C-alpha positions in Angstrom: -3.7 22.3 5.7 -5.5 19.3 7.0 -5.9 19.0 10.7 -3.6 16.4 12.4 -4.6 14.1 15.3 -2.7 12.3 18.0 -2.6 8.5 17.9 -1.3 6.0 20.4 0.9 3.0 19.4 -0.7 -0.2 20.7 1.6 -2.6 18.9 4.8 -2.4 16.9 5.9 -5.8 15.8 8.8 -7.0 13.5 7.1 -9.3 10.9 9.8 -9.9 8.3 13.3 -8.7 7.6 13.3 -4.9 8.3 9.5 -4.9 8.1 7.2 -3.8 11.0 3.5 -3.8 11.6 2.3 -0.9 13.8 -1.2 -0.5 15.2 -2.3 3.0 16.2 -5.4 3.9 18.2 -7.2 7.0 17.4 -9.7 8.8 15.0 -10.1 6.9 11.7 -13.1 8.9 10.5 -11.1 10.6 7.6 -10.1 7.3 6.0 -12.6 6.4 3.3 -10.9 4.1 0.8 -8.3 1.3 0.6 -5.1 2.7 -0.8 -5.0 6.0 1.1 -2.1 6.9 3.4 -1.1 8.7 6.6 1.7 11.2 7.0 3.6 10.8 10.3 5.4 13.5 12.2 8.6 12.2 13.8 10.4 14.3 16.4 13.7 15.7 15.1 12.9 15.3 11.4 11.6 18.0 9.2 9.4 16.1 6.8 6.6 13.8 7.8 6.8 10.1 6.6 4.0 8.9 4.3 2.9 5.3 5.0 0.0 3.4 3.3 -2.9 2.3 5.5 -2.9 -1.5 5.6 -6.2 -1.8 7.5 -8.5 0.1 9.7 -11.7 0.0 11.7 -13.6 2.5 13.8 -10.9 2.6 16.5 -7.5 1.7 15.0 -5.2 2.1 12.0 -2.7 -0.6 11.0 0.3 0.3 9.0 3.2 -1.8 7.7 6.5 -0.1 7.0 10.1 -1.0 6.0 13.1 0.4 7.8 14.9 2.3 5.1 16.1 5.5 6.8 16.2 7.6 9.9 12.5 8.1 10.2 11.5 4.5 9.8 14.4 3.4 12.1 13.0 5.7 14.8 9.5 4.3 14.2 10.8 0.7 14.6 12.0 1.4 18.2 8.7 3.0 19.4 7.1 1.0 22.2 3.4 0.6 22.9 2.2 3.8 24.5 4.1 6.1 22.2 2.0 9.0 20.8 2.4 10.2 17.3 1.0 13.1 15.3 -0.7 11.9 12.1 -2.4 13.5 9.1 -4.9 10.8 7.9 -7.3 10.2 5.0 -4.7 11.4 2.5 -4.7 10.5 -1.1 -7.1 9.1 -3.6 -7.6 5.4 -3.0 -8.7 2.4 -5.1 -12.1 2.4 -6.8 -13.8 -0.9 -6.3 -16.5 -0.4 -9.0 -14.6 -1.6 -12.1 -13.2 -4.7 -10.4 -15.4 -7.3 -12.2 -16.0 -10.7 -10.6 -12.3 -11.9 -10.5 -10.0 -9.0 -9.4 -6.3 -9.7 -9.3 -4.3 -7.8 -6.7 -0.5 -7.6 -7.2 1.9 -6.2 -4.6 5.7 -5.9 -4.4 7.4 -5.6 -1.1 6.0 -2.8 1.0 3.5 -2.3 -1.8 1.6 -5.3 -0.3 0.0 -3.6 2.7 -2.6 -1.3 1.1 -3.9 -4.4 -0.9 -5.0 -6.1 2.4 -7.9 -3.7 3.1 -8.7 -3.7 -0.6 -8.9 -7.5 -0.6 -11.1 -7.5 2.5 -13.5 -5.0 0.8 -13.7 -6.9 -2.5 -14.2 -10.3 -0.8 -17.0 -8.8 1.4 -18.6 -7.7 -1.9 -18.6 -11.3 -3.1 -15.7 -11.1 -5.5 -13.3 -14.0 -6.3 -10.0 -12.4 -5.3 -6.5 -13.6 -6.4 -3.4 -12.1 -4.9 0.2 -12.1 -6.1 2.8 -11.1 -3.5 6.3 -10.5 -4.8 9.5 -10.3 -2.7 13.3 -10.7 -3.2 13.8 -13.6 -0.8 12.0 -15.8 1.7 13.1 -13.7 4.7 11.2 -10.7 3.3 7.8 -12.6 2.9 4.9 -11.3 4.9 1.1 -11.4 4.9 0.7 -14.6 2.9 -1.4 -16.2 5.6 -3.3 -13.0 6.3 -4.6 -12.9 2.8 -5.4 -16.6 2.8 -7.5 -16.1 6.0 -9.6 -13.5 4.2 -10.4 -16.1 1.5 -8.2 -14.9 -1.3 -6.2 -17.3 -3.6 -2.6 -16.4 -2.9 0.6 -16.7 -5.0 4.0 -15.8 -3.6 7.0 -15.1 -5.8 10.6 -14.5 -4.8 13.3 -13.2 -7.2 15.9 -15.7 -5.8 13.5 -18.7 -5.7 14.0 -19.2 -2.0 10.3 -19.4 -1.4 7.2 -19.9 -3.5 7.5 -19.4 -7.3 10.9 -18.3 -8.6 10.8 -15.0 -10.5 8.9 -11.7 -10.4 5.2 -11.1 -10.0 4.6 -11.4 -13.7 5.6 -15.1 -13.5 2.0 -15.9 -12.5 -1.0 -15.3 -14.8 -4.2 -16.3 -13.0 -7.5 -15.7 -14.6 -8.7 -12.2 -13.8 -11.2 -9.5 -14.7 -9.2 -6.5 -13.5 -5.9 -5.6 -11.9 -5.0 -3.6 -8.8 -1.3 -3.1 -8.2 1.0 -1.4 -5.7 4.8 -1.5 -5.7 8.0 0.1 -7.1 7.7 1.7 -10.5 9.7 -1.0 -12.4 7.2 -3.6 -11.1 4.2 -1.5 -12.0 5.6 -1.0 -15.5 6.1 -4.7 -15.9 2.5 -5.4 -14.7 1.1 -2.8 -17.0 2.7 -4.6 -20.0 2.0 -8.1 -18.9 -1.7 -8.1 -17.9 -4.5 -7.3 -20.3 -7.6 -5.3 -19.4 -8.2 -2.4 -17.0 -6.5 -1.7 -13.8 -5.4 0.7 -11.1 -1.9 1.3 -10.0 -0.6 2.9 -6.8 2.6 4.8 -7.1 5.4 5.3 -4.6 6.8 8.8 -4.7 8.8 11.1 -2.5 6.5 13.7 -0.9 6.9 17.0 0.8 3.6 18.1 2.3 1.5 15.0 1.5 -1.7 16.9 0.7 -1.1 18.7 -2.6 0.2 22.1 -1.6 3.9 21.9 -2.5 3.5 20.2 -5.9 6.8 18.2 -5.2 5.4 14.9 -6.2 3.8 16.0 -9.6 3.8 13.4 -12.4 2.6 13.5 -16.0 -0.5 11.6 -17.1 -2.5 11.5 -20.4 -4.9 14.0 -18.9 -2.3 16.5 -17.6 -0.1 16.8 -14.6 -1.3 15.2 -11.3 0.0 15.2 -7.8 0.7 11.7 -6.5 -0.2 12.7 -2.9 -3.5 14.4 -3.8 -4.7 13.1 -7.1 -3.1 9.7 -6.6 -1.3 7.6 -5.3 -3.8 5.5 -7.3 -4.0 6.2 -11.0 -6.1 4.3 -13.6 -4.2 2.3 -16.2 -5.5 4.2 -19.1 -4.1 7.5 -17.8 -0.5 6.4 -17.0 2.4 7.8 -19.0 5.7 5.9 -18.5 
């Protein structure tokens, strides 16, 4: 089992409907790629809660999570100064090498956060980054301005048309060299069919251990079974089996 470390909450802010951004101070040395995740121990609950890393530096980790159950509800009420036990550096993140000159990043809902650090890295490498952010309604939109501040070209879609472009993420087709995506499986499946060329897709899956021991999140690929927590959550487009 991977060693865990104690982290201290320095900020826990509501940024959209039922969505919070939490900053945690502590050791970030195990995080090596955009798209990895942390697994958070919450008192009184048996299983840890996996949450994607939104951003990180040498001192802090930023996560963005949605309140959907007991664990995230408890997290939303944690004030600055709260300490948490985390497993970090989990999962296989995005590979920047195949991106080409005009990578397109597509996120749906809480699939948006891990794309932030990815966009930061791609822009730092001189890439011309476009981002599509998909939400159900205006009250759920977050991180639009944060991506713009990085220098990305940003499109926002809402299913009900209350903000940005009406429709799903596939309603926008900017010029691109490669696709990176993260979100619920129906969105990923639609993106897979709608955008030509190579890509990498980050899957959301219920997890037990979070580091590959329990096999509870195993999925089929063209190259055999893979564990979403260990071999993923990022899979290459060419290996995905729907």
